[in-house]
C-alpha positions in Angstrom: 0.0 0.0 0.0 2.8 2.3 0.9 4.4 1.7 -2.5 1.2 2.7 -4.3 1.0 5.9 -2.4 4.6 6.8 -3.1 4.1 5.9 -6.8 1.1 8.2 -7.0 3.0 11.1 -5.3 5.9 10.6 -7.8 3.5 10.5 -10.7 1.8 13.7 -9.5 5.2 15.5 -9.3 6.1 14.4 -12.8 2.7 15.5 -14.2 3.1 19.0 -12.6 6.4 19.4 -14.5 5.7 21.8 -17.5 5.9 20.4 -21.0 9.0 21.5 -22.9 8.5 23.2 -26.3 11.3 22.4 -28.6 12.2 24.6 -31.6 11.5 23.4 -35.1 14.5 21.9 -36.8 15.9 23.8 -39.7 15.3 22.3 -43.1 18.4 21.6 -45.1 18.2 21.2 -48.8 21.0 18.8 -49.9 20.9 20.1 -53.5 21.9 23.6 -52.4 24.8 22.5 -50.2 28.2 23.5 -51.4 30.6 20.5 -51.0 33.7 22.6 -51.1 32.8 24.9 -48.2 33.8 23.6 -44.7 30.8 22.9 -42.4 29.8 25.8 -40.2 30.2 25.3 -36.5 27.0 25.9 -34.6 26.9 27.4 -31.1 25.1 25.3 -28.5 22.1 27.1 -27.1 21.6 26.9 -23.4 18.3 25.4 -22.3 16.0 27.9 -20.6 13.8 25.2 -19.0 12.7 25.5 -15.5 13.9 22.9 -13.1 11.3 21.6 -10.6 12.0 22.3 -7.0 12.2 18.6 -6.2 15.0 18.2 -8.7 17.3 21.1 -7.8 19.6 19.0 -5.5 21.2 15.9 -7.0 21.1 14.2 -3.6 17.3 14.6 -3.4 16.8 13.1 -6.9 19.1 10.1 -6.0 17.2 9.6 -2.8 13.8 9.7 -4.7 15.1 7.2 -7.2 16.4 4.9 -4.5 12.9 5.1 -2.8 11.2 4.1 -6.0 13.7 1.1 -6.5 13.0 -0.1 -2.9 9.3 -0.1 -3.5 9.5 -2.0 -6.8 
């Protein structure tokens, strides 16, 4: 019974997490690509996603995962 309650609490925490919206991938036309030009290096964009409060500390996340493994 305790495992079912913990599973429901964990599911609720995951459901409260906002859905991420990813940018559309750029379309590349292979016919227009110049084979002689070196490939351009792209800068990595930093994710501006909010981290839920329960996942801010790594130790808390590890503890939560361990609890879920013990209940399984």
